[in-house]
N, CA, C and O of each residue as an XYZ file, in Angstrom:
288
protein
N      29.251    101.271     16.729
C      29.388    102.671     17.031
C      29.107    102.879     18.508
O      28.126    102.359     19.040
N      29.927    103.605     19.140
C      29.763    103.923     20.548
C      29.794    105.444     20.682
O      30.810    106.004     21.094
N      28.702    106.112     20.342
C      28.729    107.577     20.293
C      29.040    108.237     21.629
O      29.666    109.297     21.654
N      28.630    107.651     22.714
C      28.910    108.259     24.009
C      30.375    108.118     24.390
O      30.869    108.870     25.230
N      31.078    107.165     23.785
C      32.505    106.997     24.033
C      33.358    107.795     23.058
O      34.574    107.885     23.222
N      32.720    108.377     22.042
C      33.465    109.135     21.063
C      34.185    108.274     20.042
O      35.129    108.742     19.405
N      33.764    107.026     19.871
C      34.396    106.168     18.874
C      33.345    105.368     18.120
O      32.222    105.188     18.591
N      33.727    104.897     16.951
C      32.834    104.053     16.168
C      33.673    103.069     15.365
O      34.857    103.298     15.116
N      33.054    101.993     14.971
C      33.716    100.931     14.232
C      33.059    100.841     12.862
O      31.850    100.628     12.768
N      33.834    100.999     11.811
C      33.283    100.911     10.462
C      34.072     99.886      9.666
O      35.252     99.646      9.921
N      33.391     99.288      8.693
C      34.043     98.300      7.841
C      33.187     98.086      6.608
O      31.988     97.827      6.718
N      33.788     98.191      5.446
C      33.063     97.947      4.200
C      33.297     96.503      3.761
O      34.384     95.955      3.949
N      32.268     95.897      3.176
C      32.400     94.537      2.659
C      32.105     94.536      1.162
O      31.496     95.465      0.631
N      32.542     93.492      0.505
C      32.328     93.371     -0.933
C      30.870     93.079     -1.269
O      30.419     93.353     -2.381
N      30.135     92.527     -0.312
C      28.729     92.199     -0.553
C      27.962     92.256      0.764
O      28.537     92.539      1.816
N      26.675     91.987      0.698
C      25.828     92.025      1.902
C      25.292     90.634      2.215
O      24.137     90.488      2.615
N      26.105     89.639      2.040
C      25.675     88.263      2.259
C      25.922     87.830      3.697
O      26.670     88.466      4.438
N      25.282     86.746      4.068
C      25.339     86.242      5.432
C      26.730     86.010      5.982
O      26.996     86.418      7.112
N      27.638     85.375      5.245
C      28.980     85.168      5.792
C      29.699     86.473      6.134
O      30.416     86.540      7.133
N      29.515     87.504      5.317
C      30.126     88.806      5.618
C      29.514     89.394      6.885
O      30.219     89.986      7.702
N      28.203     89.230      7.047
C      27.527     89.713      8.250
C      28.060     88.988      9.489
O      28.296     89.613     10.523
N      28.245     87.682      9.383
C      28.772     86.906     10.508
C      30.164     87.390     10.893
O      30.461     87.557     12.076
N      31.014     87.614      9.904
C      32.368     88.118     10.199
C      32.320     89.497     10.851
O      33.121     89.795     11.737
N      31.384     90.337     10.414
C      31.252     91.663     11.018
C      30.815     91.577     12.476
O      31.309     92.325     13.319
N      29.891     90.669     12.773
C      29.481     90.500     14.178
C      30.662     90.056     15.030
O      30.808     90.501     16.169
N      31.497     89.189     14.493
C      32.694     88.749     15.227
C      33.634     89.926     15.451
O      34.178     90.078     16.544
N      33.835     90.765     14.430
C      34.698     91.947     14.584
C      34.167     92.882     15.666
O      34.929     93.393     16.487
N      32.856     93.099     15.660
C      32.252     93.981     16.663
C      32.406     93.378     18.051
O      32.763     94.075     19.001
N      32.139     92.096     18.166
C      32.278     91.412     19.451
C      33.707     91.510     19.974
O      33.921     91.776     21.157
N      34.684     91.294     19.095
C      36.090     91.384     19.492
C      36.490     92.807     19.874
O      37.360     93.000     20.723
N      35.862     93.799     19.253
C      36.196     95.195     19.539
C      35.672     95.658     20.895
O      36.191     96.611     21.476
N      34.640     94.977     21.394
C      34.031     95.346     22.672
C      33.985     94.143     23.604
O      32.899     93.681     23.955
N      35.137     93.627     24.009
C      35.170     92.400     24.821
C      34.520     92.564     26.195
O      34.068     91.581     26.783
N      34.469     93.776     26.708
C      33.900     94.008     28.037
C      32.380     94.139     28.021
O      31.750     94.103     29.078
N      31.788     94.289     26.858
C      30.337     94.484     26.758
C      29.605     93.157     26.961
O      29.926     92.158     26.317
N      28.628     93.155     27.851
C      27.806     91.952     28.039
C      26.751     91.859     26.960
O      26.457     90.768     26.471
N      26.170     93.002     26.577
C      25.153     93.044     25.528
C      25.499     94.160     24.558
O      25.808     95.280     24.965
N      25.445     93.847     23.285
C      25.696     94.822     22.233
C      24.384     95.014     21.490
O      23.872     94.077     20.878
N      23.844     96.209     21.540
C      22.591     96.520     20.849
C      22.946     96.919     19.422
O      23.664     97.892     19.191
N      22.433     96.154     18.480
C      22.793     96.331     17.088
C      21.563     96.731     16.288
O      20.526     96.069     16.348
N      21.687     97.809     15.548
C      20.608     98.264     14.678
C      21.033     97.961     13.243
O      22.074     98.431     12.783
N      20.222     97.175     12.544
C      20.543     96.773     11.176
C      19.318     96.922     10.287
O      18.197     97.078     10.771
N      19.550     96.874      8.979
C      18.419     96.903      8.055
C      17.696     95.553      8.113
O      18.087     94.670      8.877
N      16.672     95.399      7.331
C      15.873     94.179      7.433
C      16.172     93.163      6.333
O      15.297     92.380      5.965
N      17.365     93.164      5.817
C      17.740     92.150      4.839
C      17.698     90.767      5.480
O      17.989     90.624      6.668
N      17.343     89.763      4.712
C      17.269     88.419      5.280
C      18.639     87.852      5.620
O      18.725     86.835      6.307
N      19.720     88.490      5.152
C      21.059     88.032      5.526
C      21.404     88.412      6.955
O      22.394     87.927      7.501
N      20.621     89.253      7.554
C      20.904     89.729      8.911
C      20.286     88.786      9.939
O      19.549     89.212     10.828
N      20.590     87.533      9.805
C      20.069     86.521     10.718
C      21.235     85.853     11.429
O      22.299     85.662     10.840
N      21.041     85.505     12.668
C      22.106     84.889     13.449
C      22.427     83.471     12.995
O      23.458     82.925     13.387
N      21.565     82.857     12.173
C      21.857     81.514     11.680
C      23.142     81.496     10.862
O      23.796     80.459     10.756
N      23.507     82.633     10.287
C      24.734     82.681      9.512
C      25.974     82.560     10.401
O      27.050     82.211      9.918
N      25.829     82.842     11.677
C      26.939     82.622     12.602
C      27.268     81.146     12.699
O      28.438     80.772     12.773
N      26.248     80.305     12.700
C      26.467     78.857     12.769
C      27.225     78.387     11.532
O      28.164     77.598     11.636
N      26.820     78.867     10.377
C      27.502     78.480      9.141
C      28.952     78.959      9.129
O      29.829     78.264      8.616
N      29.207     80.123      9.682
C      30.550     80.704      9.640
C      31.482     80.174     10.724
O      32.670     79.964     10.477
N      30.942     79.956     11.934
C      31.811     79.661     13.079
C      31.500     78.365     13.810
O      32.246     77.977     14.709
N      30.424     77.690     13.448
C      30.049     76.470     14.157
C      29.076     76.772     15.294
O      28.929     77.913     15.730
N      28.425     75.725     15.752
C      27.336     75.845     16.730
C      27.765     76.492     18.048
O      27.081     77.390     18.541
N      28.877     76.055     18.621
C      29.250     76.548     19.958
C      29.662     78.020     19.933
O      29.221     78.792     20.784
N      30.500     78.423     18.973
C      30.906     79.832     18.919
C      29.730     80.718     18.516
O      29.613     81.847     18.991
N      28.862     80.214     17.646
C      27.677     80.979     17.250
C      26.786     81.260     18.458
O      26.231     82.352     18.585
N      26.653     80.289     19.328
C      25.831     80.469     20.531
C      26.421     81.552     21.430
O      25.693     82.398     21.947
N      27.723     81.524     21.614
C      28.397     82.533     22.443
C      28.240     83.922     21.826
O      27.875     84.874     22.515
N      28.517     84.033     20.523
C      28.407     85.332     19.850
C      26.980     85.856     19.874
O      26.755     87.022     20.200
N      26.020     85.015     19.535
C      24.635     85.487     19.452
C      24.100     85.925     20.807
O      23.211     86.773     20.878
N      24.628     85.361     21.872
C      24.170     85.761     23.209
C      24.606     87.180     23.564
O      24.046     87.788     24.476
N      25.587     87.704     22.862
C      26.096     89.050     23.166
C      25.349     90.145     22.426
O      25.507     91.322     22.749
N      24.530     89.777     21.427
C      23.880     90.765     20.591
C      22.386     90.838     20.839
O      21.717     89.820     21.012
N      21.883     92.043     20.854
C      20.443     92.321     20.910
C      20.097     92.979     19.592
O      20.516     94.104     19.319
N      19.329     92.274     18.775
C      18.938     92.796     17.467
C      17.419     92.920     17.444
O      16.714     91.912     17.402
N      16.911     94.154     17.472
C      15.447     94.325     17.522
C      14.745     93.839     16.264
O      13.521     93.922     16.169
């Protein structure tokens, strides 16, 4: 969601598992290619871990993707 830009990105998934979360992070990253850091606010489910990026995309792409996200 980019409220100051007047746009937001939404997507429903069939479940809340790690692979779906990894795909969503990729979608968000692709939607904002110019952003150096994407601040992401998520719930505290254990599926919301960046380790799922490694399982979904491999070590090198996971490293690139995870470097773009700030998850408090």
